[in-house]
Residue, then its C-alpha position, 0 to 999 in steps of 0.5 A: m302633611s302627616w300628623v307626625d310631621r305637624f307634631s314635630e313642627a309643633i314641638m320645634a316651633h314651640s320648644r321653650a313652652v314645651i319645656a316649660i309645661m313638661l318640667v311643671l308636669t314632672v314636678v306634679m307627677g313626682a309629688g306622688a313618689g312620696m306617697i309610695e309605701q313599701s310592702s314584702s308580704l307574700d299574701q299580696f300575691q294571692s288571688d281571691s281563691t275559694e281556698a283563700q276565702k276558707l282560710s279567712y273563714v277559719e282565722e275569723n271563727f276558730t281560736t287557739g287560746q289568746e288572740n292576736t298572737t304569733s310565735a318565733q321559734v328559737i333554735v338552740r344548737g350545740e354538742n348536747v343541748l339536753s345536758q343540764e348545763s345547757m338546759v339552765e342556759q336556755l332558761r337564762l336565755q328566756q330570761s334575758f329575752r323577758e328582761n329586754e325591754t324591747v322584747n318584753r313589750t311584745l310578749v304575751d302575759e301568760q307563758p311567753t316562753v316555753g321549751a323542753a327545759n321548762l318542762v324539765a324544771l316543772a317536773s322537778l318542782s312537782g316531784g315527778q311526772q305525775a305531779a308535773q301533769e297536774n301542774g302543767s296539764s294545760q301543756q299536755q295538748a300543746t306538746q303533742e300536737n306541733g306548730t299548732s301545739q308549740q304555740q298552744a304550749a306557750q299560750e295555755a301554760p298554767r297561770a300559776s307557773p313558777t317563775l323562770q328564776d325558780q325553774i333555774d334554781a330547780l335545774e341547778s339544785m338537782n343531781a345527775t340522777e334526779y336530772e336524768r329522771a326529770l328528763g326521761a319523764v318529759l322526752s320518753e314516748d310514754s310522756a306523750g299525752q302528758t307532759s311531753g317535750l317531744a314537740f320541741m325536739p327535732t323530728n328525727y330525735e329518738a324518744g328517751s335519749t339523753s343527748a341531742n344536738a338541737t332543741m327549740l323553745l317557743v316565744t309568743h308575741q302579741s301581734e296586734g293582728d299581724s301575723g308576721q308569717g305570710g303577712m307584714a309584721s309590725d315594727a314593734l315585732v321586727d324590733a323584738q326579733l331582732a333584739m332576740q337574735s342580738i341577745a342570742n348572738d351574745n349567748v353563744e359567746a357565753s355558752g358555746s351553743e348556737v342560737i338562731v331566731f326564726g320568726g316572721g318579724i326577722m324574716g320580713e326585715e331580711i326581705n325588706n333589707s334585701m330589696g333596699d340592698s339590691l336597689a342600692i347595688v343595681g341602681p348605680l351599676a345600671l346607671l354606670f353601664v348606661v353611662v359608659a355605653l352612651i360615651v361609646a355611642y354618643r361620644d358627646v357630654l351634652d348628649i349623654l347628660l340629656g339622655l340621663f336627664g330624661i331617664a330621671a324624668v321617666l323615673v319621677w313620672t313613674f314612681g309619681f304615678m305609683g304614689w298617686a295610684g296607691i300601688d305599693f312598692n314590692q319585690m318586683f318593683i326593683a326591676v322597674p328602674v332598670l327596665l325603664i332606664g333600659l327602654s328610655i334610653d332606647y328612644a334617645i338613641h334612636i332620635f339622636m342617631r337619626h338626628r345625627e344622620q340628617r345633620q351629617h348628610g342633610g335632607a332633600y330640603g337641606d334641614d341640616d340645622a339643629r332645629g330643622s334636623m330634629r324636626v325631620a328626626l322626629a318625623g322619621v322615627g315618630i311612627a316607629l317610636v309610637l308603634v314600639t310604645a304601643t306594642t310594648a305596652i300591649g306586652f305589659l298590659s297582657n299581665l292584667t289577665s294574671p290572677v296574681p295582684p302584683i303581676q297585674d300592678f307591674g304591668v300597669v306600672s310598666a306600661v305607664g312608665i314606657t308611655v312616659a318615656l315616649l312622652v319625655f323623649g319625644t318632646l321634652v328631650p328633643a326640645l331641650k337638645a334643639e335649644l341647647d345646640e342652637f345656643l352652642e352653635n350660635r356661640g361658634f361650637d360645632r354640634k355636628k356629630r357622626a351617627f353610631g354605625t354609619g362610619g364604614g369600616r369593620f363595624s359596618q361590615t359586621l352589621s351587614i352580615g344580616s343583609t349579605a346573608a338575606r342576599r345570598i341564602p335567605i331561605i336557609i337563614i329562615l329554616i335555621a331560625a325555624l329549626m332553633s325555635a322547634g328546639g326551644a319550643y320543646g324546652a319551653t315544655q320542661v321549664d318548672t314553675s316556683f312560688n314559695q318563701e324561699d324565692f324571696i329570702a336572699e342568700d348571703p351576699p358574695e364576698w366581693t360585696e364586702n368591699l363595697p363602700e357605705p351605703f352600697k355595702p349589703g348587710d348579712y343574711s342568714m335566714k335562708e340557711n336557717l329556714e333550710f335547717v328548720n325545714k329539715n329538722f323541725v316542725r315550722e310553726d307556720s307550715q300547716a294544712q287545714i281541712l275545714i269541714e262545713g255543714n252537717v257536722t253533728d251528723p253521727e258519722t262526722l267524727q268517723r269521717v275525721s277519724d278515717a282522715e287522721n288514719e290517712t294523714a298518718d300514712s301520708d308523706v308530706a305530714v309530719t311525724l313527731s318523735s313519739g311516732e304519731a302524725d302531728v294533727q289537731s282535730p275535734l276527735r284528738t282534742m276530745r280524747q285529750v280532755a276525756a283523759e283529764n276530765e271524768s265528766f267529759n269522759a263519761t259523755f264521750t264514752a257514752a256517745d261511742t257505741d262500738g268502743d273504737r273511741v270515735p263518738d257516733r251519736n249524740l255529737e251535739q251533746v258531746y260538743d256542748e260538754l267539750f265547750e263546757v269543760a274546755p272552751d279554749e280547746a273546743a274553739a280551736v277546732i269546732h266553730r259554734t255560733d250563738d244564733g246558728e248563723g255564720s260569722d257573715g250572717s249567713r247559714s253554712t255554705v252547704d244548704d242543708s236543713s239538717t244542719g246541726g243547730d249552732y254548730e257550723a264547722v269543725r276543722m283539722v290542722i296538719s303540720t306538713s313537712g317544710t321540705a315537701a313540694m307544694s304541689d304534693v302537699t295540695t294533692e295529699m290535703r285534697s285527697i284527704a278532704d275528698g274523703i270527708d266530703g258527702n252526707g251533708l258535709e263539705a270539706t275543703a283543704t286549705g292553708q298557706t302552703i296550699l295557697f302558694d301552690i295555687v299562685q304557683k299554678q296561676l303563674m303558669d297561667t300567666v305565662i300562657q295567657s299573657l303570651l297568647i294575648t300579647l301575640v294576638a294583640v300585637f299581631a292585629f295591631l301591626m297588621v292593621s297599622y301596616r295595612i293602613r300605612e303601607g298597604s300590606a298587612t303582611l308586613g306586620a306579621v312579617t315584622l313580628l315573626p322574628v320575635v316569635f322565634s326569640v320567644s322560643w329561644i328564650l324558653g329554651t334557654m330557661y330550660l338549659l339554665e334551670i331557671p323556673f318561672n316565678v313572679m318575675t320570670g313568669m312575665i318573660t314571654s310577654l316581655t319578650v314580645g313587647l321589648g323585642v318587637a321594638y327592634s323588629i319595628h325599627m328595622s321594618e320602618r327604616y327598610s320600608l322608608e328606604l325602599k320608597r326613597t330608593g326603589s332598590v331592595w339591596e340599597a334599602m337594606s344597606r342603609t337599614v342595617t348600617g343606620t338603624g342597625g347601629a342605633l339598635l346595637g346601642s340600644a341593646a347594649t344599654t338594655v342588656g347592660g341595664f338588666g344584666v346588672l340585676a344579676f348582682a341583685i341580692l334577691p334570687p328572683l331578680q338575679q334570674f330576671g336580669i339574666i334572662t331578660g338580658m338574654t332576651i334582648i340579645y335574641a331579639f337584636l340578633a333576630s332583627v339584624l340576622v333573620l329579619p332581613s331575610l324575612l323582609v327580602v322574601w316578603t318583598k319578592y313575593l308580597g311586597p312592592d314592585v322594586s329592583f333587586q339589583a345591586p346598588s351603584s357605588d355612586s348612589t346619592a339618594p338622600a338618607a331616610s332621615d328626611g322622613g321619607r318625603v318626596e319632591e314637591s312634584g310628587t315624583e317617586p324614585t325610579r323602580s324596576s321589576d325583578s326583570d332589571d336583574s337579567 
């Protein structure tokens, strides 16, 4: 007796103990589900790359004024947002923000809100442009520079600034001439470097114009270490920005202008809401579809309820594991319940259908009662289920090679889930079914049901298409599949890769969702539209590249290299050009020039260090740095890293080993605002080119920043696709060939079993190309999933065929029983799995929609390959490499027992009569 026979005997002999133990374990594992935390941070997708380490270095060692702050951009849109009335309304909007308790408790103490309206009011109060320069000098650097400049405008505003009410009164008291003069002083090209408000205007704004359809004000929050941009925003920040949007919506009714709030808190809230709304929609839809499919397949209430109970147990175990293991729930894990629902029910269908076959036809030993039939059914499909679980787990675990942490977690959780499904549907559910069927039959209820697809008629004829083709034109079928695969392989080379914020931001849900009842009705989503507007028209506060320059930064050539880099940046297509015509760059050289324009002492030091008059110091750089820190410490600390003892923040010297490294000065940086519409790959290429121009002479320059880190993740996704596919194919090939060599004496049967899955991989990649679906954090796993999920269908077919071949000794009788018996179960499981994944198309998050569509297509291709292509492959294999069996047509009165008895032979050991190919003659 084999191990699977002994196992099935034990389950049925001790069914009540099995039920009790499994229920207790389910409760224990399920307790971990309450410990799951939710995360929507995009930082979690970043690996420990050099660029990530350098960005951490920048964040730890450079400052931009007040620490632990983050900003929200408030965009005001209207017919003319520069009118005097509109400017007053913008100041009143700021006043409303500060008066709101929820918003105010998160704002920084000094100048929490700033925009063009503030600068115009200050210009008026100070008696013109020159006076405004004196009162608002700390805003000068900010308004020239951009995202960094916008934030600094809020952080470095004068401590004794007039109140908002003073500014409102000043604007209201101005006549038309005075207002236009003040507005021109703030928004003209000549104002750049003084009291310029150009940084708060759209990038296409024409300097000096008195009309514009949009402007921006910056709101600075205390972030308590939470940036709210790439990372998770605190609850207080989320609440504050939501309150700001509510106030802004009220402002629309009052002023007629449209106001949108763009910030990390409100963006994170929409992402979190879209995760919850997606689950609320796809979860019930998946269960509903599965129930409908099971009603069609089972036509029995008890079997349906047992299937649903098993699914629930699998989900409890899986999410409990996540809690115990400390794995956070992120955007990707919305697919896990759907994945497990579809895969778990496959196990139930195969076991239940084999159980029904046994009860309907009986076995060699008359095991047709409830308990005996289940014992035989488990023995008959046990090996196949173990192989399916192992190969599917291999497919999932291949994602451990991915450098993207959440993809690794997804692979582990999915592998655990599919293993739990085998455990639940291989022990708990069969034990429950045997107990309940036996209980009901003892009370007069008939529990014998027909297996799906075995009743003859058109349905069985449809399933037999593959076996018929295999008998008549097997080579042609294989050639057609190969040609289609070649076309799919070409399309695979054309599939794009995508990873950016827009991937995770939901679009406004379709109209049909408005008719859904609570709590299934999704909320409103406007952030994606707002993000597109900001990208096209403004400099995003979080859209920056950084160039970190480490090493001998006091070398006389350092600032010349920085100057050359600034010139190269000005010619770059990816860098933002402000309305003043200048590239939006923050650097040590630009900071020095700004401070020199305001401070005579530093100007003298700056000029003395410039030997050729090009306004680029080329000697005594350490003295220039010292003087800059003395007269403008905040501005200096934003672009130069000075240590107290010449050591880095980690206690070590600079990464460039150079004994001439300049004393306490370890690094400088450039901050370059990049276009939100520029391709990430273009930004990375341009910034690395600029950094390469700085490298050398004791300097090491590294291009980094959020955009570059996202581009690295994007490239890692492609690596994940290729590596996981190769690893999965090699591992599954090896596993199946060894398994079939040991069990069937033929390793080639393992290769033949996997070949249809290889076909389906190329088909699905070709489909992605045709549908223009890119590889993202979800679809990037589709190759390993296709192998892991698709091989299950082929294994069930090969296992049944091999079993029937042993029982009957006839190729065609074995194939007929395989495609109508196992083929029917495969169709039922494919329908439930496709339906389960298909409902992801109704998710709010775009990556989930694409994942649902493409995974559903994967299952369809795997099923078609197993019932249409695999029979021809098996026939060819049997003819040239398989056992010596008959190829004669089966007799109509054949009474050989079904394979549901586990393929057991008579005790005497006699095998069914087999004949060679010569029997055909």
